[in-house]
CHARMM internal coordinates of N, CA and C (Angstrom, degrees):
IC EDIT
DIST 1 N 1 CA 1.4816
DIST 1 CA 1 C 1.5328
ANGL 1 N 1 CA 1 C 109.98
DIST 1 C 2 N 1.2935
ANGL 1 CA 1 C 2 N 113.62
DIHE 1 N 1 CA 1 C 2 N 149.89
DIST 2 N 2 CA 1.4534
ANGL 1 C 2 N 2 CA 119.67
DIHE 1 CA 1 C 2 N 2 CA 178.92
DIST 2 CA 2 C 1.5231
ANGL 2 N 2 CA 2 C 107.66
DIHE 1 C 2 N 2 CA 2 C -115.27
DIST 2 C 3 N 1.3438
ANGL 2 CA 2 C 3 N 114.97
DIHE 2 N 2 CA 2 C 3 N 128.22
DIST 3 N 3 CA 1.4309
ANGL 2 C 3 N 3 CA 119.81
DIHE 2 CA 2 C 3 N 3 CA 177.59
DIST 3 CA 3 C 1.5338
ANGL 3 N 3 CA 3 C 110.01
DIHE 2 C 3 N 3 CA 3 C -118.75
DIST 3 C 4 N 1.3089
ANGL 3 CA 3 C 4 N 115.45
DIHE 3 N 3 CA 3 C 4 N 121.72
DIST 4 N 4 CA 1.4545
ANGL 3 C 4 N 4 CA 120.15
DIHE 3 CA 3 C 4 N 4 CA 179.77
DIST 4 CA 4 C 1.5236
ANGL 4 N 4 CA 4 C 107.95
DIHE 3 C 4 N 4 CA 4 C -115.33
DIST 4 C 5 N 1.3271
ANGL 4 CA 4 C 5 N 116.99
DIHE 4 N 4 CA 4 C 5 N 126.73
DIST 5 N 5 CA 1.4422
ANGL 4 C 5 N 5 CA 120.27
DIHE 4 CA 4 C 5 N 5 CA -177.52
DIST 5 CA 5 C 1.5071
ANGL 5 N 5 CA 5 C 111.88
DIHE 4 C 5 N 5 CA 5 C -125.92
DIST 5 C 6 N 1.3257
ANGL 5 CA 5 C 6 N 114.57
DIHE 5 N 5 CA 5 C 6 N 139.18
DIST 6 N 6 CA 1.4496
ANGL 5 C 6 N 6 CA 122.41
DIHE 5 CA 5 C 6 N 6 CA 171.74
DIST 6 CA 6 C 1.5246
ANGL 6 N 6 CA 6 C 113.22
DIHE 5 C 6 N 6 CA 6 C 50.64
DIST 6 C 7 N 1.3246
ANGL 6 CA 6 C 7 N 115.38
DIHE 6 N 6 CA 6 C 7 N 52.52
DIST 7 N 7 CA 1.4520
ANGL 6 C 7 N 7 CA 120.47
DIHE 6 CA 6 C 7 N 7 CA -179.19
DIST 7 CA 7 C 1.5187
ANGL 7 N 7 CA 7 C 109.06
DIHE 6 C 7 N 7 CA 7 C -100.34
DIST 7 C 8 N 1.3255
ANGL 7 CA 7 C 8 N 114.03
DIHE 7 N 7 CA 7 C 8 N 135.43
DIST 8 N 8 CA 1.4590
ANGL 7 C 8 N 8 CA 118.84
DIHE 7 CA 7 C 8 N 8 CA 173.74
DIST 8 CA 8 C 1.5315
ANGL 8 N 8 CA 8 C 108.10
DIHE 7 C 8 N 8 CA 8 C -99.56
DIST 8 C 9 N 1.3250
ANGL 8 CA 8 C 9 N 114.99
DIHE 8 N 8 CA 8 C 9 N 119.81
DIST 9 N 9 CA 1.4523
ANGL 8 C 9 N 9 CA 119.97
DIHE 8 CA 8 C 9 N 9 CA -172.25
DIST 9 CA 9 C 1.5316
ANGL 9 N 9 CA 9 C 110.34
DIHE 8 C 9 N 9 CA 9 C -128.49
DIST 9 C 10 N 1.3380
ANGL 9 CA 9 C 10 N 113.14
DIHE 9 N 9 CA 9 C 10 N 155.81
DIST 10 N 10 CA 1.4482
ANGL 9 C 10 N 10 CA 118.33
DIHE 9 CA 9 C 10 N 10 CA 169.63
DIST 10 CA 10 C 1.5282
ANGL 10 N 10 CA 10 C 106.89
DIHE 9 C 10 N 10 CA 10 C -69.33
DIST 10 C 11 N 1.3283
ANGL 10 CA 10 C 11 N 116.99
DIHE 10 N 10 CA 10 C 11 N 147.24
DIST 11 N 11 CA 1.4689
ANGL 10 C 11 N 11 CA 120.24
DIHE 10 CA 10 C 11 N 11 CA -178.39
DIST 11 CA 11 C 1.5239
ANGL 11 N 11 CA 11 C 113.91
DIHE 10 C 11 N 11 CA 11 C -54.23
DIST 11 C 12 N 1.3415
ANGL 11 CA 11 C 12 N 117.71
DIHE 11 N 11 CA 11 C 12 N -28.11
DIST 12 N 12 CA 1.4443
ANGL 11 C 12 N 12 CA 119.97
DIHE 11 CA 11 C 12 N 12 CA -178.54
DIST 12 CA 12 C 1.5395
ANGL 12 N 12 CA 12 C 112.00
DIHE 11 C 12 N 12 CA 12 C -105.51
DIST 12 C 13 N 1.3373
ANGL 12 CA 12 C 13 N 117.03
DIHE 12 N 12 CA 12 C 13 N 14.43
DIST 13 N 13 CA 1.4537
ANGL 12 C 13 N 13 CA 120.30
DIHE 12 CA 12 C 13 N 13 CA -174.85
DIST 13 CA 13 C 1.5268
ANGL 13 N 13 CA 13 C 112.16
DIHE 12 C 13 N 13 CA 13 C -63.62
DIST 13 C 14 N 1.3416
ANGL 13 CA 13 C 14 N 116.94
DIHE 13 N 13 CA 13 C 14 N -33.96
DIST 14 N 14 CA 1.4538
ANGL 13 C 14 N 14 CA 120.24
DIHE 13 CA 13 C 14 N 14 CA -177.20
DIST 14 CA 14 C 1.5299
ANGL 14 N 14 CA 14 C 113.47
DIHE 13 C 14 N 14 CA 14 C -98.59
DIST 14 C 15 N 1.3393
ANGL 14 CA 14 C 15 N 115.52
DIHE 14 N 14 CA 14 C 15 N -0.20
DIST 15 N 15 CA 1.4613
ANGL 14 C 15 N 15 CA 119.62
DIHE 14 CA 14 C 15 N 15 CA -174.64
DIST 15 CA 15 C 1.5141
ANGL 15 N 15 CA 15 C 111.33
DIHE 14 C 15 N 15 CA 15 C -60.58
DIST 15 C 16 N 1.3450
ANGL 15 CA 15 C 16 N 116.73
DIHE 15 N 15 CA 15 C 16 N -39.72
DIST 16 N 16 CA 1.4762
ANGL 15 C 16 N 16 CA 119.73
DIHE 15 CA 15 C 16 N 16 CA -177.18
DIST 16 CA 16 C 1.5292
ANGL 16 N 16 CA 16 C 112.41
DIHE 15 C 16 N 16 CA 16 C -72.84
DIST 16 C 17 N 1.3232
ANGL 16 CA 16 C 17 N 117.25
DIHE 16 N 16 CA 16 C 17 N -14.12
DIST 17 N 17 CA 1.4659
ANGL 16 C 17 N 17 CA 120.48
DIHE 16 CA 16 C 17 N 17 CA 179.67
DIST 17 CA 17 C 1.5178
ANGL 17 N 17 CA 17 C 112.11
DIHE 16 C 17 N 17 CA 17 C -87.87
DIST 17 C 18 N 1.3476
ANGL 17 CA 17 C 18 N 116.24
DIHE 17 N 17 CA 17 C 18 N -10.60
DIST 18 N 18 CA 1.4465
ANGL 17 C 18 N 18 CA 120.48
DIHE 17 CA 17 C 18 N 18 CA 178.43
DIST 18 CA 18 C 1.5346
ANGL 18 N 18 CA 18 C 113.37
DIHE 17 C 18 N 18 CA 18 C 57.37
DIST 18 C 19 N 1.3283
ANGL 18 CA 18 C 19 N 115.37
DIHE 18 N 18 CA 18 C 19 N 38.38
DIST 19 N 19 CA 1.4532
ANGL 18 C 19 N 19 CA 119.75
DIHE 18 CA 18 C 19 N 19 CA 178.82
DIST 19 CA 19 C 1.5407
ANGL 19 N 19 CA 19 C 110.66
DIHE 18 C 19 N 19 CA 19 C -90.56
DIST 19 C 20 N 1.3295
ANGL 19 CA 19 C 20 N 116.47
DIHE 19 N 19 CA 19 C 20 N 146.95
DIST 20 N 20 CA 1.4679
ANGL 19 C 20 N 20 CA 120.56
DIHE 19 CA 19 C 20 N 20 CA 178.76
DIST 20 CA 20 C 1.5384
ANGL 20 N 20 CA 20 C 111.51
DIHE 19 C 20 N 20 CA 20 C -74.85
DIST 20 C 21 N 1.3033
ANGL 20 CA 20 C 21 N 116.17
DIHE 20 N 20 CA 20 C 21 N 52.46
DIST 21 N 21 CA 1.4491
ANGL 20 C 21 N 21 CA 120.59
DIHE 20 CA 20 C 21 N 21 CA -176.45
DIST 21 CA 21 C 1.5347
ANGL 21 N 21 CA 21 C 108.26
DIHE 20 C 21 N 21 CA 21 C -130.08
DIST 21 C 22 N 1.2959
ANGL 21 CA 21 C 22 N 116.80
DIHE 21 N 21 CA 21 C 22 N 133.05
DIST 22 N 22 CA 1.4603
ANGL 21 C 22 N 22 CA 121.05
DIHE 21 CA 21 C 22 N 22 CA 175.21
DIST 22 CA 22 C 1.5194
ANGL 22 N 22 CA 22 C 108.89
DIHE 21 C 22 N 22 CA 22 C -105.80
DIST 22 C 23 N 1.3241
ANGL 22 CA 22 C 23 N 114.40
DIHE 22 N 22 CA 22 C 23 N 124.04
DIST 23 N 23 CA 1.4635
ANGL 22 C 23 N 23 CA 118.67
DIHE 22 CA 22 C 23 N 23 CA 178.50
DIST 23 CA 23 C 1.5216
ANGL 23 N 23 CA 23 C 108.46
DIHE 22 C 23 N 23 CA 23 C -91.49
DIST 23 C 24 N 1.3201
ANGL 23 CA 23 C 24 N 116.00
DIHE 23 N 23 CA 23 C 24 N 115.54
DIST 24 N 24 CA 1.4573
ANGL 23 C 24 N 24 CA 121.35
DIHE 23 CA 23 C 24 N 24 CA -178.68
DIST 24 CA 24 C 1.5182
ANGL 24 N 24 CA 24 C 110.46
DIHE 23 C 24 N 24 CA 24 C -101.27
DIST 24 C 25 N 1.3234
ANGL 24 CA 24 C 25 N 116.14
DIHE 24 N 24 CA 24 C 25 N 123.68
DIST 25 N 25 CA 1.4705
ANGL 24 C 25 N 25 CA 121.25
DIHE 24 CA 24 C 25 N 25 CA 178.82
DIST 25 CA 25 C 1.5186
ANGL 25 N 25 CA 25 C 111.59
DIHE 24 C 25 N 25 CA 25 C 57.24
DIST 25 C 26 N 1.3116
ANGL 25 CA 25 C 26 N 117.50
DIHE 25 N 25 CA 25 C 26 N 26.66
DIST 26 N 26 CA 1.4459
ANGL 25 C 26 N 26 CA 121.53
DIHE 25 CA 25 C 26 N 26 CA 176.83
DIST 26 CA 26 C 1.5058
ANGL 26 N 26 CA 26 C 114.99
DIHE 25 C 26 N 26 CA 26 C 70.37
DIST 26 C 27 N 1.3259
ANGL 26 CA 26 C 27 N 117.44
DIHE 26 N 26 CA 26 C 27 N 13.18
DIST 27 N 27 CA 1.4497
ANGL 26 C 27 N 27 CA 119.08
DIHE 26 CA 26 C 27 N 27 CA -178.49
DIST 27 CA 27 C 1.5477
ANGL 27 N 27 CA 27 C 109.83
DIHE 26 C 27 N 27 CA 27 C -119.59
DIST 27 C 28 N 1.3278
ANGL 27 CA 27 C 28 N 113.49
DIHE 27 N 27 CA 27 C 28 N 126.64
DIST 28 N 28 CA 1.4557
ANGL 27 C 28 N 28 CA 119.36
DIHE 27 CA 27 C 28 N 28 CA 177.09
DIST 28 CA 28 C 1.5305
ANGL 28 N 28 CA 28 C 107.43
DIHE 27 C 28 N 28 CA 28 C -116.94
DIST 28 C 29 N 1.3064
ANGL 28 CA 28 C 29 N 116.72
DIHE 28 N 28 CA 28 C 29 N 117.83
DIST 29 N 29 CA 1.4569
ANGL 28 C 29 N 29 CA 119.96
DIHE 28 CA 28 C 29 N 29 CA -177.09
DIST 29 CA 29 C 1.5063
ANGL 29 N 29 CA 29 C 111.59
DIHE 28 C 29 N 29 CA 29 C -71.06
DIST 29 C 30 N 1.2943
ANGL 29 CA 29 C 30 N 117.76
DIHE 29 N 29 CA 29 C 30 N -80.50
DIST 30 N 30 CA 1.4683
ANGL 29 C 30 N 30 CA 121.74
DIHE 29 CA 29 C 30 N 30 CA -179.39
DIST 30 CA 30 C 1.5276
ANGL 30 N 30 CA 30 C 109.30
DIHE 29 C 30 N 30 CA 30 C -135.28
DIST 30 C 31 N 1.3196
ANGL 30 CA 30 C 31 N 115.30
DIHE 30 N 30 CA 30 C 31 N 128.93
DIST 31 N 31 CA 1.4606
ANGL 30 C 31 N 31 CA 120.83
DIHE 30 CA 30 C 31 N 31 CA 176.38
DIST 31 CA 31 C 1.5187
ANGL 31 N 31 CA 31 C 107.73
DIHE 30 C 31 N 31 CA 31 C -123.33
DIST 31 C 32 N 1.3200
ANGL 31 CA 31 C 32 N 115.85
DIHE 31 N 31 CA 31 C 32 N 121.91
DIST 32 N 32 CA 1.4635
ANGL 31 C 32 N 32 CA 120.39
DIHE 31 CA 31 C 32 N 32 CA 179.11
DIST 32 CA 32 C 1.5134
ANGL 32 N 32 CA 32 C 108.99
DIHE 31 C 32 N 32 CA 32 C -109.23
END
COOR INIT
IC SEED 1 N 1 CA 1 C
IC BUILD
């Protein structure tokens, strides 16, 4: 499993990964 915490991302940073995650204001709290 991959755990990402408190990452600051560009709004389109995960777009190319096709993940069911929406990055709001470039801040991603916790993704498990």
